[in-house]
VOPAGU-2260 file (C-alpha; in pm, 1 decimal, decimal comma):
REM VOPAGU-2260
SITE   aa  ch    i         X         Y         Z
SITE  MET   A    0  -14485,4  -19975,8   21215,4
SITE  LYS   A    1  -14663,1  -19647,6   21140,7
SITE  GLU   A    2  -14622,3  -19540,9   21503,2
SITE  ILE   A    3  -14248,3  -19615,4   21492,5
SITE  LEU   A    4  -14201,9  -19409,7   21175,0
SITE  HIS   A    5  -14392,3  -19118,6   21326,0
SITE  HIS   A    6  -14173,0  -19139,5   21634,7
SITE  LEU   A    7  -13856,9  -19142,5   21420,5
SITE  PHE   A    8  -13944,8  -18866,5   21172,2
SITE  ILE   A    9  -14212,3  -18642,8   21328,0
SITE  PRO   A   10  -14146,7  -18415,1   21629,0
SITE  ARG   A   11  -14415,7  -18449,7   21896,4
SITE  GLU   A   12  -14461,3  -18469,9   22270,1
SITE  SER   A   13  -14359,8  -18840,7   22289,3
SITE  ASN   A   14  -14011,7  -18760,0   22159,2
SITE  ASN   A   15  -13984,3  -18418,8   22331,0
SITE  TYR   A   16  -14040,4  -18245,2   21995,8
SITE  ARG   A   17  -13710,3  -18376,9   21864,9
SITE  VAL   A   18  -13742,8  -18654,6   21606,4
SITE  LYS   A   19  -13605,1  -18976,0   21752,6
SITE  LEU   A   20  -13366,2  -19021,2   21461,8
SITE  LEU   A   21  -13177,8  -18710,5   21578,5
SITE  HIS   A   22  -13154,8  -18804,0   21947,0
SITE  GLN   A   23  -12807,2  -18857,6   22089,2
SITE  THR   A   24  -12876,0  -19224,6   22166,4
SITE  THR   A   25  -12982,2  -19291,6   21807,4
SITE  LEU   A   26  -12675,4  -19114,0   21669,4
SITE  LEU   A   27  -12455,3  -19321,9   21900,9
SITE  LEU   A   28  -12619,1  -19640,2   21771,4
SITE  PHE   A   29  -12542,0  -19532,9   21413,2
SITE  ILE   A   30  -12175,8  -19473,7   21504,8
SITE  VAL   A   31  -12153,2  -19822,6   21658,3
SITE  PHE   A   32  -12327,8  -19964,1   21349,7
SITE  PHE   A   33  -12070,9  -19805,1   21116,1
SITE  ILE   A   34  -11776,4  -19932,0   21321,1
SITE  ILE   A   35  -11902,4  -20289,6   21350,1
SITE  GLY   A   36  -12035,5  -20289,0   20992,8
SITE  GLY   A   37  -11700,4  -20171,0   20855,9
SITE  LEU   A   38  -11513,4  -20446,3   21040,1
SITE  LEU   A   39  -11757,8  -20712,4   20917,9
SITE  LEU   A   40  -11735,9  -20587,7   20557,9
SITE  ASN   A   41  -11354,9  -20598,0   20559,9
SITE  LEU   A   42  -11357,3  -20946,6   20712,9
SITE  THR   A   43  -11607,9  -21074,2   20455,5
SITE  LYS   A   44  -11417,7  -20919,3   20163,7
SITE  THR   A   45  -11097,7  -21087,1   20281,9
SITE  LYS   A   46  -11242,2  -21433,4   20348,0
SITE  TYR   A   47  -11514,4  -21446,5   20079,9
SITE  PRO   A   48  -11407,1  -21225,3   19786,2
SITE  SER   A   49  -11638,3  -21410,7   19548,0
SITE  VAL   A   50  -11935,3  -21310,0   19762,9
SITE  LEU   A   51  -11840,0  -20954,5   19860,1
SITE  GLY   A   52  -11578,8  -20748,8   19674,4
SITE  ILE   A   53  -11510,6  -20470,1   19427,6
SITE  SER   A   54  -11699,5  -20531,6   19103,0
SITE  THR   A   55  -11484,5  -20442,7   18801,6
SITE  ASN   A   56  -11477,5  -20532,6   18434,7
SITE  VAL   A   57  -11201,0  -20337,8   18261,1
SITE  THR   A   58  -10979,7  -20500,6   17996,1
SITE  SER   A   59  -10731,2  -20390,3   17733,2
SITE  GLU   A   60  -10934,2  -20560,0   17462,3
SITE  GLN   A   61  -11245,3  -20361,4   17550,6
SITE  LEU   A   62  -11050,5  -20036,3   17584,2
SITE  ILE   A   63  -10879,6  -20055,9   17244,8
SITE  THR   A   64  -11211,6  -20145,9   17080,3
SITE  LEU   A   65  -11382,0  -19844,3   17238,0
SITE  VAL   A   66  -11093,9  -19606,8   17162,4
SITE  ASN   A   67  -11080,5  -19711,3   16797,2
SITE  GLN   A   68  -11457,4  -19680,2   16776,3
SITE  LYS   A   69  -11428,6  -19316,3   16889,8
SITE  ARG   A   70  -11150,3  -19254,9   16639,6
SITE  GLN   A   71  -11353,6  -19408,7   16357,0
SITE  GLU   A   72  -11649,3  -19186,1   16447,3
SITE  ASN   A   73  -11417,3  -18887,8   16404,8
SITE  GLY   A   74  -11267,7  -19000,7   16075,0
SITE  LEU   A   75  -10934,4  -19116,5   16216,5
SITE  PRO   A   76  -10744,5  -19441,7   16148,7
SITE  PRO   A   77  -10746,4  -19703,0   16426,1
SITE  LEU   A   78  -10457,0  -19743,4   16667,7
SITE  SER   A   79  -10254,9  -20065,4   16669,0
SITE  PHE   A   80  -10194,8  -20247,7   16995,9
SITE  SER   A   81   -9829,3  -20220,1   17099,1
SITE  PRO   A   82   -9689,4  -20480,3   17340,6
SITE  GLU   A   83   -9403,9  -20242,0   17429,2
SITE  LEU   A   84   -9646,7  -19965,5   17522,5
SITE  ALA   A   85   -9845,1  -20218,8   17725,7
SITE  VAL   A   86   -9526,0  -20297,9   17918,7
SITE  ALA   A   87   -9462,3  -19925,7   17971,3
SITE  ALA   A   88   -9820,6  -19882,2   18094,3
SITE  ARG   A   89   -9792,6  -20179,6   18330,0
SITE  ASP   A   90   -9461,6  -20054,5   18473,1
SITE  LYS   A   91   -9609,4  -19706,5   18521,3
SITE  ALA   A   92   -9912,0  -19848,7   18706,9
SITE  ASN   A   93   -9692,8  -20063,1   18932,1
SITE  ASP   A   94   -9465,5  -19765,9   18997,3
SITE  MET   A   95   -9763,0  -19556,3   19113,6
SITE  LEU   A   96   -9875,4  -19832,3   19348,0
SITE  SER   A   97   -9528,9  -19905,9   19489,3
SITE  LYS   A   98   -9447,2  -19535,7   19548,8
SITE  ASN   A   99   -9805,4  -19440,9   19641,0
SITE  TYR   A  100   -9860,8  -19147,3   19403,8
SITE  TRP   A  101  -10123,6  -19038,1   19152,4
SITE  ALA   A  102   -9953,3  -18820,7   18890,2
SITE  HIS   A  103   -9787,7  -18831,0   18549,3
SITE  ASN   A  104   -9444,8  -18778,8   18704,9
SITE  SER   A  105   -9329,1  -18982,5   19004,3
SITE  PRO   A  106   -9217,1  -18818,4   19332,1
SITE  ASP   A  107   -8853,4  -18887,7   19237,3
SITE  GLY   A  108   -8901,4  -18706,4   18903,9
SITE  LYS   A  109   -8941,6  -19005,1   18670,8
SITE  THR   A  110   -9147,8  -18908,8   18365,5
SITE  PRO   A  111   -9383,4  -19132,3   18164,2
SITE  TRP   A  112   -9143,2  -19122,5   17872,4
SITE  GLU   A  113   -8875,4  -19305,0   18069,8
SITE  PHE   A  114   -9107,5  -19604,5   18089,6
SITE  PHE   A  115   -9135,6  -19591,4   17709,2
SITE  LYS   A  116   -8757,2  -19606,7   17674,7
SITE  GLU   A  117   -8722,6  -19886,7   17929,3
SITE  ALA   A  118   -8983,8  -20089,8   17738,8
SITE  GLY   A  119   -8787,7  -20049,1   17414,8
SITE  TYR   A  120   -9031,4  -19817,3   17237,8
SITE  ASN   A  121   -8850,3  -19558,9   17021,4
SITE  TYR   A  122   -9107,8  -19283,0   16996,5
SITE  VAL   A  123   -9147,6  -18967,3   16797,4
SITE  TYR   A  124   -9482,5  -18879,3   16951,7
SITE  ALA   A  125   -9591,0  -18998,4   17295,7
SITE  GLY   A  126   -9888,4  -18938,0   17523,8
SITE  GLU   A  127  -10046,4  -19069,9   17842,0
SITE  ASN   A  128  -10396,1  -19088,1   17995,2
SITE  LEU   A  129  -10463,9  -19214,8   18347,4
SITE  ALA   A  130  -10781,2  -19326,1   18525,1
SITE  ARG   A  131  -10869,5  -19479,6   18861,6
SITE  GLY   A  132  -11179,7  -19601,5   19041,5
SITE  PHE   A  133  -11394,2  -19693,1   18737,5
SITE  ASN   A  134  -11589,5  -20019,4   18714,3
SITE  THR   A  135  -11613,6  -20072,1   18336,5
SITE  SER   A  136  -11411,5  -19999,7   18023,7
SITE  LEU   A  137  -11698,9  -19788,9   17889,6
SITE  ASP   A  138  -11696,0  -19569,1   18200,5
SITE  VAL   A  139  -11321,8  -19510,7   18158,5
SITE  THR   A  140  -11353,1  -19425,9   17788,6
SITE  ASN   A  141  -11648,6  -19192,4   17842,2
SITE  ALA   A  142  -11463,2  -19008,0   18119,6
SITE  TRP   A  143  -11159,6  -18955,4   17896,0
SITE  MET   A  144  -11376,9  -18840,7   17606,8
SITE  ALA   A  145  -11553,9  -18589,9   17834,0
SITE  SER   A  146  -11221,6  -18421,7   17917,8
SITE  PRO   A  147  -11081,8  -18193,9   17642,1
SITE  THR   A  148  -10716,2  -18281,3   17709,4
SITE  HIS   A  149  -10772,7  -18656,4   17732,7
SITE  ARG   A  150  -10999,4  -18646,4   17428,6
SITE  ALA   A  151  -10722,1  -18467,2   17237,3
SITE  ASN   A  152  -10486,5  -18756,7   17310,2
SITE  MET   A  153  -10740,1  -19021,3   17206,5
SITE  LEU   A  154  -10826,5  -18842,1   16883,7
SITE  SER   A  155  -10477,6  -18723,4   16792,5
SITE  SER   A  156  -10364,0  -18802,6   16438,7
SITE  ASN   A  157  -10005,0  -18806,9   16567,7
SITE  TYR   A  158  -10045,7  -19153,0   16721,5
SITE  SER   A  159  -10042,7  -19492,0   16554,2
SITE  ASP   A  160   -9993,3  -19724,0   16854,4
SITE  VAL   A  161  -10148,5  -19769,5   17196,1
SITE  GLY   A  162  -10092,8  -19987,9   17501,0
SITE  PHE   A  163  -10294,7  -20034,8   17819,1
SITE  ALA   A  164  -10247,4  -20162,2   18170,9
SITE  VAL   A  165  -10528,0  -20237,7   18415,8
SITE  VAL   A  166  -10394,0  -20305,2   18765,0
SITE  THR   A  167  -10562,9  -20340,5   19102,8
SITE  GLY   A  168  -10391,0  -20228,7   19422,0
SITE  ASN   A  169  -10395,5  -20005,1   19725,1
SITE  LEU   A  170  -10338,2  -19637,1   19655,2
SITE  SER   A  171  -10347,0  -19384,7   19940,8
SITE  GLY   A  172  -10516,5  -19641,5   20163,2
SITE  GLU   A  173  -10792,6  -19720,0   19912,5
SITE  GLU   A  174  -10834,9  -20042,3   19716,2
SITE  THR   A  175  -10875,0  -19928,2   19356,4
SITE  VAL   A  176  -10826,2  -20012,2   18988,0
SITE  LEU   A  177  -10565,7  -19813,6   18793,9
SITE  VAL   A  178  -10590,6  -19778,1   18415,0
SITE  VAL   A  179  -10291,0  -19648,3   18220,4
SITE  GLU   A  180  -10319,1  -19565,6   17849,5
SITE  GLU   A  181   -9995,1  -19499,1   17659,3
SITE  PHE   A  182   -9994,4  -19356,3   17305,7
SITE  GLY   A  183   -9701,5  -19355,1   17064,5
SITE  ASN   A  184   -9577,0  -19323,8   16709,6
SITE  ARG   A  185   -9242,9  -19438,5   16571,9
SITE  ALA   A  186   -9279,0  -19279,0   16226,6
SITE  LEU   A  187   -9008,9  -19034,3   16121,2
SITE  ALA   A  188   -9089,7  -18987,9   15753,1
SITE  ALA   A  189   -9301,3  -18673,6   15796,3
SITE  LEU   A  190   -9062,6  -18500,2   16033,9
SITE  SER   A  191   -8787,2  -18252,9   15966,8
SITE  PRO   A  192   -8437,9  -18411,1   15982,6
SITE  GLN   A  193   -8313,2  -18119,9   16192,9
SITE  GLY   A  194   -8219,9  -18141,7   16560,3
SITE  GLU   A  195   -8432,2  -18246,5   16849,3
SITE  SER   A  196   -8709,9  -18026,7   16982,1
SITE  ARG   A  197   -8971,0  -18092,8   17243,2
SITE  SER   A  198   -9319,2  -17962,7   17297,4
SITE  LEU   A  199   -9518,1  -18064,3   17600,3
SITE  SER   A  200   -9883,6  -17985,0   17542,3
SITE  SER   A  201  -10114,6  -17986,7   17840,1
SITE  SER   A  202  -10363,5  -17708,5   17911,6
SITE  SER   A  203  -10390,9  -17857,0   18259,2
SITE  ASN   A  204  -10220,8  -18142,7   18440,6
SITE  ASN   A  205  -10486,7  -18383,4   18317,9
SITE  SER   A  206  -10306,5  -18542,9   18025,3
SITE  GLN   A  207   -9970,2  -18518,0   17858,2
SITE  GLU   A  208   -9839,5  -18534,4   17505,2
SITE  ILE   A  209   -9475,5  -18505,9   17407,4
SITE  THR   A  210   -9318,3  -18470,6   17063,1
SITE  LEU   A  211   -8959,9  -18567,9   16992,6
SITE  LYS   A  212   -8817,3  -18493,2   16651,1
SITE  LYS   A  213   -8547,3  -18752,4   16698,8
SITE  GLU   A  214   -8562,3  -19112,0   16813,7
SITE  VAL   A  215   -8463,2  -19160,9   17175,0
SITE  ALA   A  216   -8212,0  -19418,6   17285,2
SITE  VAL   A  217   -8340,2  -19757,0   17394,4
SITE  ASN   A  218   -8240,6  -19896,2   17731,6
SITE  PRO   A  219   -7973,4  -20151,1   17631,3
SITE  ASN   A  220   -8060,3  -20372,0   17926,4
SITE  ARG   A  221   -8412,7  -20437,4   17802,5
SITE  SER   A  222   -8471,3  -20572,6   17452,8
SITE  VAL   A  223   -8782,4  -20540,6   17242,8
SITE  GLN   A  224   -8826,3  -20917,0   17246,8
SITE  SER   A  225   -8829,9  -20929,1   17626,0
SITE  SER   A  226   -9090,0  -20653,7   17625,8
SITE  LEU   A  227   -9308,2  -20847,0   17385,7
SITE  LYS   A  228   -9295,8  -21157,6   17599,8
SITE  ALA   A  229   -9368,5  -20961,5   17916,8
SITE  SER   A  230   -9694,0  -20819,1   17785,4
SITE  PRO   A  231   -9992,2  -21049,3   17839,0
SITE  PRO   A  232  -10340,0  -20904,9   17786,2
SITE  SER   A  233  -10411,3  -20664,9   18070,4
SITE  GLY   A  234  -10745,0  -20655,3   18243,4
SITE  VAL   A  235  -10941,7  -20699,3   18560,5
SITE  LYS   A  236  -11263,9  -20897,9   18567,3
SITE  ASN   A  237  -11407,9  -20941,3   18912,4
SITE  LEU   A  238  -11782,5  -20989,3   18948,8
SITE  PRO   A  239  -11863,6  -21087,1   19308,3
SITE  LEU   A  240  -12215,3  -21165,3   19420,6
SITE  VAL   A  241  -12233,9  -20829,0   19602,1
SITE  ASP   A  242  -12035,7  -20519,6   19503,0
SITE  SER   A  243  -11891,3  -20393,2   19832,6
SITE  LEU   A  244  -11828,3  -20041,1   19698,3
SITE  HIS   A  245  -12186,2  -19993,7   19580,0
SITE  LEU   A  246  -12322,6  -20161,5   19891,8
SITE  THR   A  247  -12132,1  -19925,9   20122,0
SITE  THR   A  248  -12216,9  -19620,2   19912,4
SITE  ASN   A  249  -12586,8  -19708,8   19897,9
SITE  ILE   A  250  -12606,1  -19764,2   20274,1
SITE  VAL   A  251  -12432,2  -19433,1   20346,5
SITE  ASN   A  252  -12651,4  -19247,5   20096,1
SITE  PHE   A  253  -12966,9  -19402,1   20244,2
SITE  ILE   A  254  -12872,0  -19301,6   20598,4
SITE  ILE   A  255  -12781,3  -18946,6   20492,4
SITE  LEU   A  256  -13113,5  -18915,0   20309,4
SITE  MET   A  257  -13296,3  -19033,7   20621,8
SITE  PHE   A  258  -13126,2  -18764,6   20829,5
SITE  ILE   A  259  -13205,9  -18498,6   20568,5
SITE  LEU   A  260  -13570,6  -18607,0   20563,9
SITE  ALA   A  261  -13586,2  -18601,6   20945,3
SITE  LEU   A  262  -13431,8  -18253,3   20961,4
SITE  ILE   A  263  -13669,8  -18116,5   20696,9
SITE  SER   A  264  -13971,4  -18272,8   20870,9
SITE  GLU   A  265  -13869,7  -18132,3   21207,6
SITE  THR   A  266  -13800,5  -17785,1   21067,6
SITE  ILE   A  267  -14136,1  -17758,7   20887,3
SITE  ILE   A  268  -14352,1  -17896,2   21171,5
SITE  LEU   A  269  -14188,9  -17695,1   21449,9
SITE  GLU   A  270  -14199,9  -17379,2   21240,6
SITE  ARG   A  271  -14574,3  -17424,2   21180,7
SITE  ARG   A  272  -14638,1  -17486,1   21549,9
SITE  LYS   A  273  -14410,7  -17198,5   21652,7
SITE  ILE   A  274  -14213,0  -17423,9   21886,2
SITE  VAL   A  275  -13863,6  -17302,1   21972,1
SITE  SER   A  276  -13602,7  -17581,8   21975,1
SITE  PHE   A  277  -13277,8  -17696,4   21820,1
SITE  ALA   A  278  -13449,8  -17685,1   21479,2
SITE  GLU   A  279  -13323,0  -17333,4   21415,5
SITE  HIS   A  280  -12989,0  -17489,8   21319,8
SITE  ASN   A  281  -13146,5  -17753,9   21096,5
SITE  PRO   A  282  -13106,0  -17563,1   20765,4
SITE  ASP   A  283  -12729,0  -17553,5   20822,4
SITE  HIS   A  284  -12726,4  -17926,3   20896,6
SITE  ILE   A  285  -12934,0  -17998,5   20586,3
SITE  LEU   A  286  -12696,2  -17802,5   20361,4
SITE  PHE   A  287  -12398,1  -17981,0   20515,2
SITE  LEU   A  288  -12549,2  -18326,6   20457,9
SITE  ILE   A  289  -12644,6  -18238,2   20099,6
SITE  SER   A  290  -12283,2  -18130,1   20040,6
SITE  VAL   A  291  -12158,2  -18462,7   20179,3
SITE  LEU   A  292  -12401,5  -18649,2   19954,4
SITE  LEU   A  293  -12281,2  -18459,7   19647,7
SITE  MET   A  294  -11917,9  -18529,1   19736,4
SITE  ILE   A  295  -11990,6  -18902,1   19764,8
SITE  VAL   A  296  -12160,5  -18901,0   19424,4
SITE  ILE   A  297  -11878,5  -18704,9   19257,1
SITE  LEU   A  298  -11593,7  -18906,8   19408,6
SITE  GLY   A  299  -11772,6  -19234,0   19336,0
SITE  ARG   A  300  -11748,9  -19174,2   18961,2
SITE  GLY   A  301  -11374,9  -19233,3   18941,9
SITE  VAL   A  302  -11091,2  -18992,7   18863,6
SITE  ILE   A  303  -10889,3  -18922,4   18550,6
SITE  LEU   A  304  -10551,4  -18756,2   18510,1
């Protein structure tokens, strides 16, 4: 075993002073491994989802508990769960999946607030937070709280109601979990009775809040009662024996780390022995692989909008 490891990671005469891990034949074997491994993983996920699949545990109940906990910590009253906002959130999530987009406004120009109206929610204040690719409700909440614009929505005193949707689906070719958080307030007592004015506050495109100083019209084709009935608790709980996302990520990270270690070993040993070889390009390869590793780590944390 020791001899094999030396052959794989240490340049010497037996491997022509090029660590075996970096030989063309070894690289070809890794490519074949990834192709066959990817096919086997997809087949196993399809036929045995309870054994291998995406591990998620995100629910509306957990989210509202965590959001109200953050509000309480900041001296704010809790938000009430709104079935109408939950319907709006669900419809928004399904719209993103059906039209394959990741944005507050749809490609055909439909805004979040139209989903509010269709769900029968007459709002004065309205806001939206989005998240995708997170495994737990706590991860989602922490990500929103770490973003100034999303945090502003969660801790806004303008809101009294909230609704969530947690939906799984394929977005841009990737199986993922979408979380939509819709905020609202119907109260008119504190507002000026003058005409309608709008203010869209968003320092970036990360979150949106809209203020209407007049109630908007409700879609006459969709009653509040139908919205209430169409709003079961939203959540995704899927705990397979093996988490395919973490399994794939860990395998890729392990292989990248092996290549980085091999490149560093080869560079140091050949430099000490003053042997001229392909190792002069190794620092560039090491930096590239480190960049790939960082990208995998960053993208694996999920995305908010």
